[in-house]
C-alpha positions as CSV (number, residue, x, y, z in Angstrom):
1,X,169.1,209.0,199.1
2,X,172.4,209.8,200.7
3,X,175.1,207.2,201.1
4,X,177.8,207.2,203.8
5,X,180.0,204.2,203.5
6,X,177.7,201.2,203.7
7,X,174.9,203.2,205.3
8,X,172.0,204.8,203.3
9,X,170.1,207.7,204.7
10,X,166.8,209.2,203.5
11,X,165.9,212.8,203.9
12,X,162.5,213.1,205.5
13,X,160.3,216.2,206.0
14,X,158.8,216.8,209.4
15,X,156.2,219.5,209.7
16,X,156.0,221.4,212.9
17,X,152.9,221.3,215.1
18,X,152.2,224.9,214.2
19,X,152.2,224.1,210.5
20,X,149.8,221.2,211.1
21,X,147.5,223.3,213.2
22,X,147.3,226.1,210.7
23,X,146.8,223.7,207.8
24,X,144.0,221.9,209.7
25,X,142.2,225.2,210.4
26,X,142.5,226.3,206.8
27,X,141.1,223.0,205.6
28,X,138.1,223.2,207.9
29,X,137.0,226.7,206.9
30,X,135.3,225.9,203.5
31,X,133.4,222.8,204.7
32,X,132.1,224.7,207.8
33,X,131.0,227.6,205.6
34,X,129.3,225.1,203.3
35,X,127.4,223.4,206.2
36,X,126.3,226.9,207.4
37,X,125.2,227.9,203.9
38,X,122.8,224.9,203.4
39,X,120.1,225.9,205.9
40,X,120.4,229.6,204.8
41,X,119.9,228.5,201.2
42,X,116.7,226.6,202.2
43,X,115.3,229.8,203.8
44,X,116.6,232.5,201.5
45,X,118.1,231.0,198.4
46,X,119.4,234.2,196.9
47,X,121.3,235.3,200.0
48,X,123.2,232.0,200.6
49,X,125.9,232.9,198.2
50,X,126.9,235.8,200.3
51,X,127.7,233.4,203.2
52,X,130.7,232.3,201.2
53,X,132.4,235.6,201.9
54,X,132.9,234.0,205.4
55,X,135.7,231.9,203.8
56,X,137.7,235.0,203.4
57,X,136.6,236.5,206.7
58,X,137.5,233.4,208.7
59,X,140.9,233.1,207.1
60,X,141.9,236.6,208.3
61,X,142.3,235.5,212.0
62,X,143.9,232.3,210.9
63,X,146.5,234.3,209.0
64,X,147.1,236.4,212.1
65,X,147.5,233.3,214.2
66,X,150.0,231.9,211.6
67,X,152.1,235.1,211.8
68,X,152.2,235.0,215.6
69,X,153.5,231.4,215.7
70,X,157.1,230.8,216.6
71,X,159.8,232.3,214.5
72,X,160.5,230.0,211.6
73,X,157.9,227.4,212.6
74,X,155.7,228.3,209.6
75,X,158.6,228.1,207.2
76,X,157.1,224.7,206.7
77,X,159.5,222.0,207.6
78,X,162.8,220.8,208.9
79,X,164.8,218.1,207.5
80,X,166.3,215.2,209.4
81,X,168.4,212.3,208.3
82,X,166.8,208.9,208.9
83,X,168.8,205.7,208.8
84,X,167.4,203.4,206.2
85,X,168.1,199.8,207.0
86,X,169.2,197.9,204.1
């Protein structure tokens, strides 16, 4: 909380669109690999565990995309001052 005279301000974090996009892609990788591994486990049970290597493999292009995003966009956040009525 920051006070300036009679006004109070709150510092709020705003994540950039690039950060949200990369985070969403990373969160989807494991569930997608899980869904793919289920039918494989039903057919060849012993080989399904090797499908999980895809988590690492799929994260490689996501990391490349993250590096190519705008300069500083993936630093995570920017701060803005929001007026808090009170």
